[in-house]
KOLFI-21542 format. One record per residue (C-alpha): residue number from 0; residue in one letter; y, z, x. Coordinates in Angstrom, 3 decimals. Each point is the difference from the previous one (the first is absolute). Last residue first. Layout:
BEGIN
SITE    i  aa     north        up      east
SITE  NUM   a         Y         Z         X
...
END
This chain:
BEGIN
SITE    i  aa     north        up      east
SITE  392   x    -0.871    16.134   -11.977
SITE  391   x     2.391     2.093     2.069
SITE  390   x     2.652    -1.649     2.194
SITE  389   x    -0.374     0.116     3.704
SITE  388   x     0.205    -3.749     0.521
SITE  387   x     2.063    -1.697    -2.709
SITE  386   x    -1.811    -1.759    -2.833
SITE  385   x     0.669    -3.744    -0.472
SITE  384   x    -3.570    -0.846     0.721
SITE  383   x     0.266     1.814     3.274
SITE  382   x     3.689     0.376     1.145
SITE  381   x     1.710     0.518     3.317
SITE  380   x     3.802     0.412    -0.254
SITE  379   x     1.663    -2.741     2.112
SITE  378   x     1.031     0.712     3.630
SITE  377   x    -3.358    -1.012     1.223
SITE  376   x     0.380    -3.516    -1.507
SITE  375   x     3.481    -0.393     1.436
SITE  374   x    -1.426     0.919     3.437
SITE  373   x    -2.818    -2.436    -0.422
SITE  372   x     2.364    -2.862    -1.015
SITE  371   x     2.048     0.737     3.073
SITE  370   x    -3.051    -0.064     2.135
SITE  369   x    -1.093    -3.258    -1.508
SITE  368   x     3.362    -1.541     0.815
SITE  367   x    -0.171     1.252     3.638
SITE  366   x    -3.542    -1.350     0.457
SITE  365   x     1.101    -3.411    -1.253
SITE  364   x     2.807     0.232     2.489
SITE  363   x    -2.258     0.846     2.824
SITE  362   x    -2.541    -2.645    -0.963
SITE  361   x     2.604    -2.767     0.392
SITE  360   x    -0.516    -2.600    -2.682
SITE  359   x     3.030     1.296    -1.708
SITE  358   x     2.109    -0.785     3.037
SITE  357   x    -1.063    -3.649    -0.037
SITE  356   x     0.973    -0.333    -3.658
SITE  355   x     3.392     1.573     0.652
SITE  354   x     0.556    -2.360     2.946
SITE  353   x    -0.757    -3.010    -2.177
SITE  352   x     2.541     1.228    -2.620
SITE  351   x     2.601     0.481     2.753
SITE  350   x    -0.619    -3.551     1.022
SITE  349   x     0.648    -1.110    -3.478
SITE  348   x     3.300     1.848    -0.174
SITE  347   x     1.008    -1.496     3.394
SITE  346   x    -0.781    -3.610    -1.154
SITE  345   x     1.770     0.282    -3.361
SITE  344   x     2.859     1.812     1.527
SITE  343   x     0.527    -2.908     2.400
SITE  342   x    -0.290    -2.497    -2.830
SITE  341   x     3.276     1.394    -1.324
SITE  340   x     1.769     1.210    -3.140
SITE  339   x     2.994     2.224     0.841
SITE  338   x     1.082     3.095    -2.030
SITE  337   x     3.385     1.305    -1.035
SITE  336   x     0.730    -3.150    -2.109
SITE  335   x    -3.145     0.418    -2.117
SITE  334   x    -1.264    -3.223    -1.440
SITE  333   x    -1.620    -1.271     3.188
SITE  332   x    -1.552     3.484     0.233
SITE  331   x    -2.359    -0.935    -2.850
SITE  330   x    -1.567    -2.813     1.990
SITE  329   x    -0.471     2.386     2.935
SITE  328   x    -1.557     2.768    -2.208
SITE  327   x    -2.439    -2.347    -1.693
SITE  326   x    -0.922    -1.520     3.396
SITE  325   x    -0.641     3.405     1.451
SITE  324   x    -2.285     0.944    -2.863
SITE  323   x    -1.862    -3.330     0.329
SITE  322   x    -0.432     0.376     3.804
SITE  321   x    -1.266     3.584    -0.437
SITE  320   x    -2.289    -1.198    -2.769
SITE  319   x    -1.534    -2.613     2.253
SITE  318   x    -0.470     2.599     2.762
SITE  317   x    -1.741     2.353    -2.467
SITE  316   x    -2.248    -2.743    -1.460
SITE  315   x    -1.051    -1.112     3.570
SITE  314   x    -0.824     3.597     0.985
SITE  313   x    -1.893     0.764    -3.267
SITE  312   x    -2.203    -3.013     0.254
SITE  311   x    -3.150     1.719    -1.420
SITE  310   x     1.731     1.958    -2.681
SITE  309   x    -0.817     3.734    -0.215
SITE  308   x     2.354     0.706    -2.891
SITE  307   x     0.779     3.677     0.841
SITE  306   x    -0.973     0.014     3.665
SITE  305   x     0.645    -3.486     1.534
SITE  304   x     2.512    -1.216    -2.465
SITE  303   x     1.935     3.344    -0.053
SITE  302   x    -0.194     0.648     3.742
SITE  301   x     1.241    -3.550     0.536
SITE  300   x     2.937     0.746    -2.328
SITE  299   x     0.801     3.257     1.705
SITE  298   x    -0.047    -1.253     3.676
SITE  297   x     1.588    -3.302    -0.648
SITE  296   x     2.826     1.483    -2.078
SITE  295   x     0.415     2.906     2.416
SITE  294   x     0.562    -2.601     2.795
SITE  293   x     2.586    -1.757    -1.969
SITE  292   x     2.935     1.917     1.008
SITE  291   x    -1.048     0.008     3.610
SITE  290   x     0.419    -3.740     0.302
SITE  289   x     3.241    -0.250    -1.886
SITE  288   x     1.438     2.983     1.875
SITE  287   x    -0.964    -1.467     3.332
SITE  286   x     1.750    -3.359    -0.827
SITE  285   x     3.048     1.821    -1.167
SITE  284   x     0.230     1.980     3.282
SITE  283   x    -0.470    -3.261     1.874
SITE  282   x     3.128    -1.395    -1.686
SITE  281   x     2.054     3.138     0.430
SITE  280   x    -0.848     0.335     3.729
SITE  279   x     1.208    -3.592     0.635
SITE  278   x    -1.564    -3.201     0.880
SITE  277   x     1.565    -1.893    -3.009
SITE  276   x    -2.102    -2.002    -2.450
SITE  275   x     1.837    -1.056    -3.205
SITE  274   x    -1.000    -3.666    -0.245
SITE  273   x    -3.064     0.464     2.259
SITE  272   x    -2.135     1.619    -2.638
SITE  271   x     0.409    -2.675    -2.644
SITE  270   x     1.775     1.112    -3.256
SITE  269   x    -2.255     0.822    -2.822
SITE  268   x     2.531    -0.710    -2.767
SITE  267   x     3.470    -0.017     1.395
SITE  266   x     2.920     1.458    -1.821
SITE  265   x     2.975    -2.435    -0.229
SITE  264   x     3.252     1.962    -0.649
SITE  263   x    -1.449     3.502     0.539
SITE  262   x     1.547     2.489    -2.379
SITE  261   x     1.496     3.439    -0.583
SITE  260   x     1.250     0.571    -3.464
SITE  259   x     3.544    -0.284    -1.488
SITE  258   x     0.785    -3.150     1.842
SITE  257   x     2.988     0.103     2.461
SITE  256   x     1.696    -3.420     0.028
SITE  255   x     1.675    -2.024     2.801
SITE  254   x     2.388    -2.800    -0.577
SITE  253   x    -0.478    -3.661     1.045
SITE  252   x     2.923    -2.130     0.926
SITE  251   x     2.602    -1.635    -2.337
SITE  250   x     2.942     1.621     1.699
SITE  249   x    -0.786     1.847     3.165
SITE  248   x     0.656     3.789    -0.643
SITE  247   x    -3.524     0.267    -1.276
SITE  246   x    -0.045     2.923    -2.466
SITE  245   x    -2.677     2.679     0.033
SITE  244   x    -1.563     0.693    -3.426
SITE  243   x    -1.846     2.927    -1.469
SITE  242   x     2.881     2.296    -0.844
SITE  241   x     2.091     2.461     1.970
SITE  240   x     2.007     0.286     3.293
SITE  239   x     0.987    -3.698    -0.125
SITE  238   x     1.008    -0.001     3.661
SITE  237   x    -3.203    -1.406     1.418
SITE  236   x     1.940    -2.515     2.179
SITE  235   x    -2.319    -2.908    -0.458
SITE  234   x     1.087    -3.321     1.635
SITE  233   x    -1.999    -3.184    -0.397
SITE  232   x    -0.108    -3.489     1.213
SITE  231   x     2.798     0.092     2.594
SITE  230   x     0.560    -3.286     1.920
SITE  229   x     1.455     1.827     3.070
SITE  228   x     2.177    -3.098     0.635
SITE  227   x     1.862     0.720    -3.263
SITE  226   x     1.152     3.238     1.394
SITE  225   x    -0.918     3.477    -1.301
SITE  224   x     1.692     3.245     1.034
SITE  223   x    -3.020     2.359    -0.328
SITE  222   x    -0.148     3.012    -2.482
SITE  221   x     0.016     3.714     0.226
SITE  220   x     3.664    -0.123     1.141
SITE  219   x     0.020     1.594     3.404
SITE  218   x    -3.680     0.043     1.015
SITE  217   x    -0.727    -3.273    -1.786
SITE  216   x     2.922    -1.724     1.663
SITE  215   x    -1.039     1.239     3.390
SITE  214   x    -3.473    -1.150    -0.436
SITE  213   x     1.156    -3.381    -1.347
SITE  212   x     2.167    -0.557     3.001
SITE  211   x    -2.864     0.834     2.417
SITE  210   x    -2.315    -2.408    -1.773
SITE  209   x     2.707    -2.594     0.024
SITE  208   x     0.372     0.165     3.699
SITE  207   x    -3.844    -0.015     0.472
SITE  206   x    -0.299    -3.329    -1.846
SITE  205   x    -1.100     0.033    -3.592
SITE  204   x    -2.960    -2.416    -0.666
SITE  203   x     1.017    -1.510    -3.318
SITE  202   x    -1.143     0.211    -3.619
SITE  201   x     1.165     3.649    -0.337
SITE  200   x    -1.367     3.166    -1.682
SITE  199   x     1.904     3.233    -0.430
SITE  198   x    -1.229     3.567    -0.895
SITE  197   x     1.609     3.400    -0.232
SITE  196   x    -0.663     3.674    -0.243
SITE  195   x    -3.784     0.128    -0.205
SITE  194   x    -1.560     3.506     0.323
SITE  193   x    -3.522     0.942     0.814
SITE  192   x    -3.593    -0.168    -1.043
SITE  191   x    -1.967    -3.233     0.194
SITE  190   x    -2.596    -1.345    -2.548
SITE  189   x    -3.043    -1.890     1.233
SITE  188   x    -1.878    -0.785    -3.197
SITE  187   x    -1.101    -3.544     0.528
SITE  186   x     1.177    -3.573    -0.545
SITE  185   x     3.814    -0.030     0.014
SITE  184   x     0.210     2.933     2.350
SITE  183   x     2.270     2.960    -0.794
SITE  182   x     3.505     1.527     0.370
SITE  181   x     1.908    -3.204    -0.914
SITE  180   x    -1.720    -3.088    -1.235
SITE  179   x     1.934    -3.280     0.185
SITE  178   x    -1.099    -2.870    -2.188
SITE  177   x    -0.826    -3.208     1.716
SITE  176   x     1.237    -1.349     3.335
SITE  175   x     1.638     1.820     2.940
SITE  174   x    -2.584    -1.228     2.627
SITE  173   x     0.286    -3.619    -1.259
SITE  172   x    -1.033    -1.583     3.273
SITE  171   x    -1.770     1.135     3.210
SITE  170   x    -1.096    -2.511     2.579
SITE  169   x    -2.308     0.263     3.062
SITE  168   x    -0.432     3.179     1.962
SITE  167   x     2.683     2.682    -0.313
SITE  166   x     2.249     1.391     2.659
SITE  165   x     1.244     3.654     0.198
SITE  164   x     3.526     1.311     0.238
SITE  163   x     0.319     3.818     0.066
SITE  162   x     2.395     2.875    -0.389
SITE  161   x     3.362    -1.919    -0.205
SITE  160   x     2.719     2.460    -0.835
SITE  159   x     1.881    -0.160    -3.363
SITE  158   x    -1.354     3.295    -1.329
SITE  157   x    -3.541    -1.093     0.806
SITE  156   x    -0.513    -3.737     0.564
SITE  155   x    -3.277    -1.976    -0.272
SITE  154   x    -0.250    -3.651     1.201
SITE  153   x    -2.635    -2.465    -1.084
SITE  152   x    -0.717    -3.192     1.941
SITE  151   x    -0.957    -3.700    -0.186
SITE  150   x     2.091    -1.505    -2.796
SITE  149   x     2.128     3.186    -0.396
SITE  148   x    -0.221     3.004    -2.242
SITE  147   x     2.414     2.849     0.310
SITE  146   x    -0.949     3.568    -0.931
SITE  145   x     2.714     2.642    -0.233
SITE  144   x    -0.753     3.676    -0.565
SITE  143   x     2.739     2.556    -0.572
SITE  142   x    -1.598     3.459     0.477
SITE  141   x     0.719     3.186    -1.768
SITE  140   x    -1.685     2.981     1.710
SITE  139   x    -2.130     2.683    -1.440
SITE  138   x    -3.135    -0.868     1.900
SITE  137   x     0.515    -2.653     2.755
SITE  136   x    -0.551    -3.509    -1.100
SITE  135   x     0.052    -2.339     3.119
SITE  134   x    -2.267     2.273     2.118
SITE  133   x    -2.090    -3.088     0.962
SITE  132   x     1.137    -3.580    -1.036
SITE  131   x    -2.854    -2.178    -0.989
SITE  130   x    -0.481    -3.691    -0.723
SITE  129   x    -2.837    -1.634    -1.942
SITE  128   x    -0.615    -3.729    -0.351
SITE  127   x    -2.244    -0.814    -2.893
SITE  126   x    -2.109    -3.126     0.362
SITE  125   x    -1.002    -3.028    -2.115
SITE  124   x    -1.777    -2.606     2.115
SITE  123   x     1.470    -3.527     0.166
SITE  122   x    -1.029    -0.602     3.627
SITE  121   x     3.504     0.334     1.297
SITE  120   x     0.342     3.402    -1.579
SITE  119   x     1.105     0.854    -3.479
SITE  118   x     2.229     2.974    -0.610
SITE  117   x     0.372     3.093    -2.141
SITE  116   x     2.363     2.698     1.206
SITE  115   x    -0.872     3.684     0.217
SITE  114   x     2.678     2.534     1.228
SITE  113   x    -1.046     3.512     0.958
SITE  112   x     2.331     2.997     0.614
SITE  111   x    -1.803     2.954     1.675
SITE  110   x     0.964     3.594    -0.764
SITE  109   x    -3.230     0.723    -1.954
SITE  108   x    -0.976    -3.565    -0.934
SITE  107   x     2.700    -1.672    -1.887
SITE  106   x    -0.066    -3.620    -1.421
SITE  105   x     2.091    -3.108    -0.575
SITE  104   x    -1.994    -2.847    -1.446
SITE  103   x     0.570    -3.807    -0.069
SITE  102   x    -2.022    -3.027    -1.051
SITE  101   x    -2.571     1.935    -2.149
SITE  100   x    -3.059    -2.381    -0.025
SITE   99   x    -0.659    -1.465    -3.418
SITE   98   x     1.786     0.769    -3.295
SITE   97   x     0.837    -3.701    -0.404
SITE   96   x     3.203     0.148     2.025
SITE   95   x     0.989     3.209     1.747
SITE   94   x    -0.300     3.559    -1.255
SITE   93   x     2.798     1.329     2.224
SITE   92   x    -0.230     3.456     1.549
SITE   91   x     1.836     3.248     0.592
SITE   90   x    -0.744     3.518     1.194
SITE   89   x    -3.712    -0.392     0.197
SITE   88   x    -2.092     3.098     1.277
SITE   87   x    -2.015     0.629     3.078
SITE   86   x    -1.367     3.583     0.518
SITE   85   x     1.134     3.404     1.130
SITE   84   x     3.292     0.015    -1.922
SITE   83   x     3.414     1.875     0.429
SITE   82   x     2.577    -1.331    -2.408
SITE   81   x     2.014    -3.009     1.054
SITE   80   x     3.776    -0.194    -0.497
SITE   79   x     0.836    -3.572    -0.464
SITE   78   x     3.025    -2.402     0.130
SITE   77   x    -1.274    -3.653    -0.215
SITE   76   x     1.095    -3.278     1.473
SITE   75   x    -2.001    -3.198    -0.235
SITE   74   x     0.357    -3.398     1.728
SITE   73   x    -1.325    -3.646    -0.492
SITE   72   x    -0.736    -3.147     1.807
SITE   71   x    -3.339    -1.697    -0.735
SITE   70   x     1.354    -1.857    -3.030
SITE   69   x     2.483    -1.763     2.331
SITE   68   x    -1.461    -3.451    -0.298
SITE   67   x     1.378    -0.274    -3.567
SITE   66   x    -1.934     0.149    -3.219
SITE   65   x     0.734     3.684    -0.395
SITE   64   x    -2.555     2.558    -1.290
SITE   63   x     0.861     1.988    -3.166
SITE   62   x     0.409     3.691    -0.354
SITE   61   x    -1.953     1.053    -3.109
SITE   60   x     1.688     1.679    -2.979
SITE   59   x     0.164     3.497    -1.395
SITE   58   x    -0.381     1.525     3.391
SITE   57   x    -2.567     2.755     0.308
SITE   56   x     0.125     3.762     0.557
SITE   55   x    -2.793     2.373     1.012
SITE   54   x    -0.607     3.746     0.013
SITE   53   x    -3.089     2.118     0.230
SITE   52   x     0.390     2.859     2.508
SITE   51   x     3.772     0.173    -0.265
SITE   50   x     2.743    -2.571     0.623
SITE   49   x     3.539     1.308     0.015
SITE   48   x     2.767    -2.495    -0.887
SITE   47   x     3.430    -0.684     1.316
SITE   46   x     3.705     0.627    -0.285
SITE   45   x     0.809     3.708     0.034
SITE   44   x     1.262     1.942    -3.057
SITE   43   x    -3.524     0.433    -1.364
SITE   42   x    -2.512    -1.538     2.335
SITE   41   x    -1.734    -2.108    -2.720
SITE   40   x    -3.668     0.756    -0.504
SITE   39   x    -3.238    -2.037     0.442
SITE   38   x    -3.490     1.327    -0.839
SITE   37   x    -1.064    -2.740    -2.444
SITE   36   x    -2.008     1.909    -2.531
SITE   35   x    -3.729    -0.008     0.513
SITE   34   x    -2.205    -2.885    -0.928
SITE   33   x    -3.238     1.230    -1.520
SITE   32   x    -3.484     1.453     0.769
SITE   31   x     1.365     2.496     2.515
SITE   30   x    -2.706    -0.201     1.441
SITE   29   x    -2.401    -2.969    -0.009
SITE   28   x    -2.127     0.460     3.134
SITE   27   x     0.147     3.776     0.292
SITE   26   x    -0.585     0.579    -3.667
SITE   25   x    -2.968    -2.520    -0.069
SITE   24   x    -1.454     1.432     3.127
SITE   23   x     0.138     3.571    -1.223
SITE   22   x    -1.472    -0.845    -3.407
SITE   21   x    -2.997    -1.922     1.515
SITE   20   x    -0.641     2.738     2.582
SITE   19   x     0.097     2.766    -2.548
SITE   18   x    -2.411    -1.907    -2.320
SITE   17   x    -2.404    -0.722     2.810
SITE   16   x     0.085     3.604     1.405
SITE   15   x    -0.775     1.333    -3.533
SITE   14   x    -2.953    -2.274    -0.292
SITE   13   x    -1.276     0.961     3.483
SITE   12   x     0.417     3.722    -0.642
SITE   11   x    -1.905    -0.244    -3.280
SITE   10   x    -2.841    -1.927     1.750
SITE    9   x    -0.326     2.832     2.558
SITE    8   x     0.178     2.673    -2.723
SITE    7   x    -2.759    -1.802    -1.899
SITE    6   x    -2.146    -0.084     3.203
SITE    5   x     0.594     3.661     0.661
SITE    4   x    -0.985     0.835    -3.576
SITE    3   x    -3.258    -2.008     0.342
SITE    2   x    -0.726     1.642     3.370
SITE    1   x     0.589     3.423    -1.633
SITE    0   x    -2.385    -0.813    -2.826
END
């Protein structure tokens, strides 16, 4: 009778473990189950916006490419105060044409400023040139960033001083094309936290002298003194102090809008692993979490099918269910702006399921589960035919 009770306790533990694992994975994979409010606030009496954990802004209209041979020339100015971060986040990006490769992206990684610029090399291969400036965004300091795009080079200025000029391979056109996304990536949840105090976009490569003049003008008057040769495309002063619209000071150009809820402009469904790969601690930490998170799934589901149901192909069924469960979560995440849907997670979750199956086959772990079941059985009141031991018949 004791062996039978121990077996029942063992099976009950497995069933409870399966239910707990499934609930935990679904909550961890889909929380918060909705789009949170857009975490953006005006700075009160100051000009500017504060971006919180989940905040993003988008232009009402797309920036158009030019038909001339100068579509590869452009400049961008932005006043920012970056919040301290330990991973990479997107400050600003353009969606591009056809919702394909993002043509331009400005990012922060700790105190490092990163510029990404799409280009096509001489063989016709799509590439993304990346330029970094270390210690460009110190905590608690307002920095005036200027990025100028030339035919064969990209220059980055900090507070009117040239910090770096880097060449690009091949050609790069239409970098400032499509709708502008501020505080997030157009294709994935990559929200940035900090303050934005001003933003200007130009259809020309500003020379160093104009970069310095603009910086002095921004510092004194909170706006640049524009010349026709600058070819301004947008100027946002963030001086509305209320509301959901940011006016473009250039007549007839796209304005910015603050949606009520946080959003990703073009969420990807099962994005390819290399599209968002960065060899950073944050990236590999996410990989490890995705693997470890599905180990209990593989362990408990395999235990259920091999012990409770006693299926012949328990391992194969468990791994297939791990893949299906991960697929359901990843597809669902495409509709949740705070989550990202990717093939990489599908692979790592399935790997975690495989590891869980292997671990269950370990005799030591099986012995541990049986011992836990035995302890629970001994802790229960002993009965014989539903009559407690020690009672009088």
